[in-house]
N, C-alpha and C positions, 0 to 999 in steps of 0.2 A: 253601522250600528255599533255603538261603544260596548264594552263590556258590561257596564252597568245597566244599559238599555236592554241588552240581550238576556242579562239575568232576570230583569224585571218581566221580560216578555215571556220567559220561561215559566216564571212563577205564576203569572197570569193565566197561561195555558194549563198549568197543572190545577189551579183554582177552577178553570172553566170544565175540566175533566171531572173534578170532584162534584160540581154542581149536576153536570149531565148524569153522572153515574147515580146520584141520589134520586133525580127525576124518574130513571129507568127502574131503580129499586122500588119506588112507589107504584110504578106500572105493574111491576111483577107481583108486589103484594096485593094488588087489586085483583090480578088474574087469580091468585091462590084464594083469595077470598071467596071467589066465584067457582072453586073447584075446577080451575082451568089452567092449573100449574103446567106450562109447556115442557118442564123439565121431567114429567111423569110419562111422557109420550115415548114408547120404545121403539117404534119404527114407522116408516112410510113406504107405500107401495110404489116406489120409483120403477118406471118401466122405460123410461127414455133419458137421453142427456142431450143438452143445448146443442152441441155442435153437430150431432148426428141429426138432431130434428131440423136443423137449418139447411143442411145438406140435403137431406130427404125431401124436405119441402121445394126446394128450389128443382131438383130432378123432376118431381111429380108436376110441378106447375109447368114446367118446359114441355112434358108430355102432354098434358092437358090442353096448352096452347096449341101444340102441334096437330093434335086430333081435332081440336074445334075449328081449325083451318080458317079462321077469321069470323066465325059464327059466335058472336057475343052472347047469344041465348044459351047455346051449348056450353061455353066455357063458364059461364056464370052457374049454370047446373051442376057442372063438375066441381067447381069451388065450393058450392053450397053443400055438396056431398062430403067434402072434406071435414066438415064440422061435427059429422057423426064419428070422426076417429079421435077418440079421447085419449089423452096421454097424461101422464103423472110425472112431474119433475120436482126436485127440491134443491135448494141452493140458498145462498146468502144474499140479502137485499143490498145491492151496491149504490143505486141512486133512485130518486123518487121525484116524480112530477105530479104535483096535485093540481087537478082540473075538476075541482068540485065534487061531482057525483061520478066521475070517472077519473081514475088515476092510472098513470103508466109508473111500473117500477121495473128496474133492471135486476135480474136474479142470475147471480154466478154459481155454476156447479163445477165439478172437477174437470170440465171440458171447455166451456166458454161461457159468454154471457148472452141471456135473451131477454127481450122485453116482454113484460106481462101486463095485459089490459085488464085492469080490475075495476068492475062497472057495479054500482049498488044495484040497479035492477036485476042484474044477474046473480049476485051472490046473496042478496037480501039486505034489508036495511039495518038489521042488528048486527050481522057479521061485517057489514061494510064499516059501521062505527067502531067496532072492535079493530077491524083492520087499520083504521086512520090512526090508532093509538099506538101502532108498531113503529119501530125505529129502523134506520140504516144500520145494517149490520146484523139484523135478526135473520135467523134461518126459517125459511117457509118451505112448505110443500104446496104445490099448485096442480090443480086438475083442470083441464081444459082442452082447447082445440088449437091447432097451429093456423095462422092466416097471415096475410101481408096487409099492412096498413095502408092507409091512402098515401102516406109519405114513402112508402115502398120498403118499410123495415118488416122483416118476418117476425112475427110475434106469437104470444099465446094469449088466447082470448080465456080468461079464468072462469070456470064454472063454479069453483070453490076454491078456497085457500086458507090454509092452517099454519098456525105459529107453531114451529117445532122445536125452537130453543131461542132463549132471550138473550141478547148481546148487551151486557151491562156497561160496556166500555164503549165510547164512540170510536169510529175508525178515523185515523188521522187524514184531515182533508187536504193537507199539503205535504203527503209523504215525499213526493218526487222532489220537493224543494229542500229536503234536509240535506245539508252538506256534510255533517258527521255521519258515518256509515255505522257507528257503534250500535245505535238502536236497532237498526235493521239486523244486524249480527245477533244481539242479544234477543229480539223478540222475532224471531225468523216467520213464527206464525202470522204475524201483522204484515210482515214484508211480502210473504205469499198471497195474502189476502188481496192486498192493494196494489201490488206490482207483479201481474201475471206473467211477466217475461222471466222473472225470477224462477218461477216453477219450471219453465222450458229448460234451463241450465240443468236442473236435477233430473227432468225427464231424460235428457241427453246422457247425463252421468250414468244413468241406468242402463241406456242403450250401449253406451260404450263398454260397460261392464261385461253385458251380455255379449258383445261382439268379442272380447278378449276371451272369454270363457269358450265360446264357439270356435274361435280361431285355433286354441291349444287343444280343445276337445277333438277336433277334426284330424289334428296331427297325432292322436293317440295318446295325449296326455291325461293323467288322471288327476282330478283334483282332490285334495285331501285336507284334513285340519291336523293341526299341532298344537301343544300347549302354550296358553298365554302366560301362565304363571309358571317361573322357573325357581328352583331351589338354589341356585347359584348365580352369581354376578360373573360374567365371562370378563376377560381382559379387554374385549373391544372397547374403542374409544367412546362410543356413545354413553351417556349416562343414565342409569335405568331409574324408574319409579319404583320405590320401596313399598311393600305392604306386609302385614303379619297375618299368618294363618293361626286363630287361635287354638283349634283342635289340636293341631301339631306342636303349638307354642314355636312357630317356626317365622323368621323373617323370609319373604319371598320376593321375586322381582318380575316385573310386568316386562315381558319380552321386548328387546329391541330389533329383533330380526327373527326370521323363520328358518334360517339357512341350516343350522346344524342339526335339526329335526329332520328337515327334508333329506339332507343327505345321509342321514341313518337309513332312511328309506330305500335310497340307492342301494346302499350296503346289502339291505334286505332283499333286494332283488327286483324292486320296482325299477322300470327302466326310465319312465318319463313322469314326474309328478310336478304339480304346482299347487300354490296356495294362495287364495285372496285372504290376506290376513291384516287385522288391526294391530299396529305397531305403536309403541310408547316410548318416546324418549324425553327426558327430564333436562331439556335444554332450551335455548332461545326460540323467540317467535320473530317472524317477519312474514313479507308478503309470500313466501314460498315454503315456510316451515310452521307446523303446527304441532304441539306436543304429542297429540296422537293422529295417525294417519293410517292410509290404507296402501299397503305395498302388494306386489304381486311377484312372487319368486318362483322360479321354474328350474328343474335340474333334469338332465338328459344324459343317460350313459352312453358312452362309446362315441361322444363328439367333443369337440374343444370350442374355444372362445370363437374361432371363425364360423363355426356352425352356428353358434349364438348370435354373432353379428347378422348373419344372412337371416336368421328368424326373426330378430326384433326389426330390422328394416322392413321386411315384407309385412310384419304385423302391422305396423303404424301405417303403412300404405293401405293396407287392406282395411282396416278399421276407418281411416279417414275417408275412403270413398263409401263405405257402407253408411256411416254415420252424417258425413258432411256433403256427401255426393261428389266430392272430388278430392284429389291428393295434393292440390295446391290451395292452402288456405290462408286467411289474413289473419295475424295475430298482433294485437296492439299497433295496428296500421302497418305492419311489415307483411310482406309476401313471403311466406314459407312454402318451399317446394319439397314435399315428402316424397313425391313420385320418382323425382330423377335419383340416379345412384348417388348414395351419400358419400361425401369425400371421407376419406380413411387416411389418418397420420399417426404415426408413432408419436409419442410424446416428444422424443428427441428432435423428431422433423417438426412437430408443431412449434417447439420452443425456438429453433433455429429460423422457421418462417416469420414468427410474430415478435421475436424477441431479439434475434439477430445474434444469437450466441449459440456455440455448439459443443454440446455436451462432450463429443468425441474429442475435443481439443483440450480437455482438462485431464491431465496427467495423473494428479492427485486430488485429494479432498482439500488440501490446503489451497492449491490453485483454484479449485472451484468456489471456495468461500472468498477468495480474492476477487474474483470475477464479480461475485454477488455484491460485495463491498463497493466496487468500482460502479456497479450500474444502481446502486442505491435499492437493492432488493433485500428485504428482511427474511431472515431465515430463523425459524423458531428454535432450532436446535442450537444456534450459537457455534461457539467453537468446537462443538461436537458433532456438527454438521458432515454428512458424507456427500458425495457427488450426487447420490440419489435425493437426498433432502434438498440440496441447492437446485436440482432440475426442477422438482415439485414447486418450489417456490417461485421459480422463473415462470412456470405454467400459470400459477395462481395471478402473478402480477401483469403478465402480459398477454396469455393466449386466451383464457375462458371468455372475456368480454369481447372477443372476435368472433366467436362460434356462433353466428346467428343463424345461418342454414344448417340442416341436419349435418353433423360431423360426428364420426367415430374416432376417438383418441385411444390408442392401444400401446401395449408393452410399457408398463409402469414400473417403476423402481421398486425393489422388494420391500424397501423401507416402509412403504405405505399400503402393502397388499398382503396381509398376513395369512389370507387363506387362499392364495392364487399360485399356481404352479410355476415353478422358474422356468425360464426358456433354456432348453437345452444348449442352445448356441451362445447364451450369455446369462449366466446365472445370476448377474446384477439386476436382471429385469424379470418381470413375471408376464405370463400370458394374460392379461387383464385388460379390459377395455371400459371406458365410460362413453355415453354419447351425449351430445349436447344440441339443444335447439334454443334460439333466441338467447344465448349466452347463459344458459341455465343447463346444469346436469340434470339428465332426465332418467339415467339409469346406470347400471353397474355389472359387469360380468366377468366370469374367470374361466380359464381351463382350471377345474378345481383341483386343489392339493389333495392328493390321496397317499402321501407317504406319511406315515403316522410319526416316525422319527423326527422328520423336518416339521411337522405340525406341532408336536409337543414342544419343540425347541422355540418356535415362533410364539406359541401360547405363552411359555414361560417369560420370554422377552417382554410380552405385552403385560404380563401381570407384574413383573418388575418395574416396569415403567410407571404403571398406576400407583404401585405400593411406594414408589419414590415421590409420588405427588401426594401421598397422604391417605390413599385409599387402600385401607387393609382388608377389604371385602372382596377384591377381585381374585378370582381363582381359575385355575386351569380346569377345562371340562374335560375331565378323565374319562368319562363314559362315552364322548365322542371320539377321543384317542382310542379307546378300546374298540369302538365300532370300526375305525379305520384299520386297526390291527387285524381284523378279520378279512379285510380286502374291500377297497371300493373300486370299481372299474373307472377307467378314464372317463371324465364327466364334464359336460358344460353346464354352467350355472348362470342365470341372470335374474336381476331383479329391478324392478322400476315402480315408482310412485304412482299410483291410480291418478291421485289429486292433481299432479303436475300434467299428466296426459289429459284429464278433464279440463284444466286451465287452458291448455293449448287449443283444444278442439272446441271450446265455448268461447274463446277470446276473453277469458276472465284474468284480470291483472293480479288478482291476489288469491291465495289458497282458501281464504274465508269466504270467498264468493262461491266456492264449489263444496263447501262443507256447510251441511244444513244448520248444524249447530257447533260453530268454532269454539275453542276454548277461550274463555273471557274471565277477566278479573271481575270479581263481584263489585258491585256498586256499593258505596257506604249507604247504610240505610238512614 
């Protein structure tokens, strides 16, 4: 279809919607004129849900068949008795089959669809005439009994049916045929109505979050809440969102992490804390980044980054088994083995393995830069680049895309690890790791820096770098340095994105698929 033809088709569809909405508004006006405004109804006595009804009927039917032992008269009597068991369901009309004085509609509630048999002689001529004016998408309440039709479908025989809410807009008939996901993300409520499998993703997201909390709670971690609004912009690389507090006449910053407040709690005497926190970063958007996302950060006193390696590997394995029933999953057509021991490589080892260059062969920064030029690796710091900067550049260029199976990369250069403790055996590196699955960074962990003097120096370098780029708002978090001066025990810390974990365990290609309402640019009106 050409662009002109497509534009014409869209315009025609919009006109059709306006016409249908006008018709439905006229029906609503008619209801209001008869004092039958459905929006004035405040409740309905729902006592059953579709999925449960169907499962219970199958079980009861099997029991009756077994007890009848081939006696048709006895079985029919038992089935007839079921008609006395009246249930009340409510949901949205999803389809309609008009057979004159008897109609079949499909009603979907929060659990499943069920067919409803609506017969004029059962609900009355006047009520049936009103019913025939309703539309697909309307929300109804049904009173009736469960039975199996001659075609074998478990259904509800309506004794009465009431309109609970009028749908003024028609449901899209060919929603599955949409190639552009944009509308589905913008109107998630419609997506959930017509694509029930989408709801399954978010049910699983909730289950994953419960499993994370359960895992940490069982290890003795305490869940806490820390401030979302901060009074200063720290020197970290992520760009914050800025807002203004009117009463204080003060610019404030939406948090880019929960780390510094959680470590204050370790200073204060809590030994294991975690937070499920909404994070805001004023940066780019792609299939794995959204400006607001959910992170889970945890800190444990008296352990190090090795302890956090063991924790996260066991956590992922446990959650996958509990949520997916297996620790070997399929993501985007690739089998991912979360159950086997994860490969662990230092960054130096990983670069040597995948890029064929050895950090230990570089005697000077100049030699490292020369190797980068020879291999065509661009280093952001240019002629100011150190060996650590060059190592990071080689990792980004050659290694990350190779890390399909779960892999832990540890011992990062101090240049990109401002909050991690230096390795006593080699101060050029820090006790930091990231873990990767499907060539995607999934989380980050440190043996936390608890030296207040070293921490201040690193903060000052960060702030200086930001101000050199023209950002004069960046400041040292003096209160955090003060906290460290009171003494923080040796601590292991780890943070990961919940959204990326949900993507992995639901086989979702984009972060927008696992966010109910992803950030979207407004449409022109």
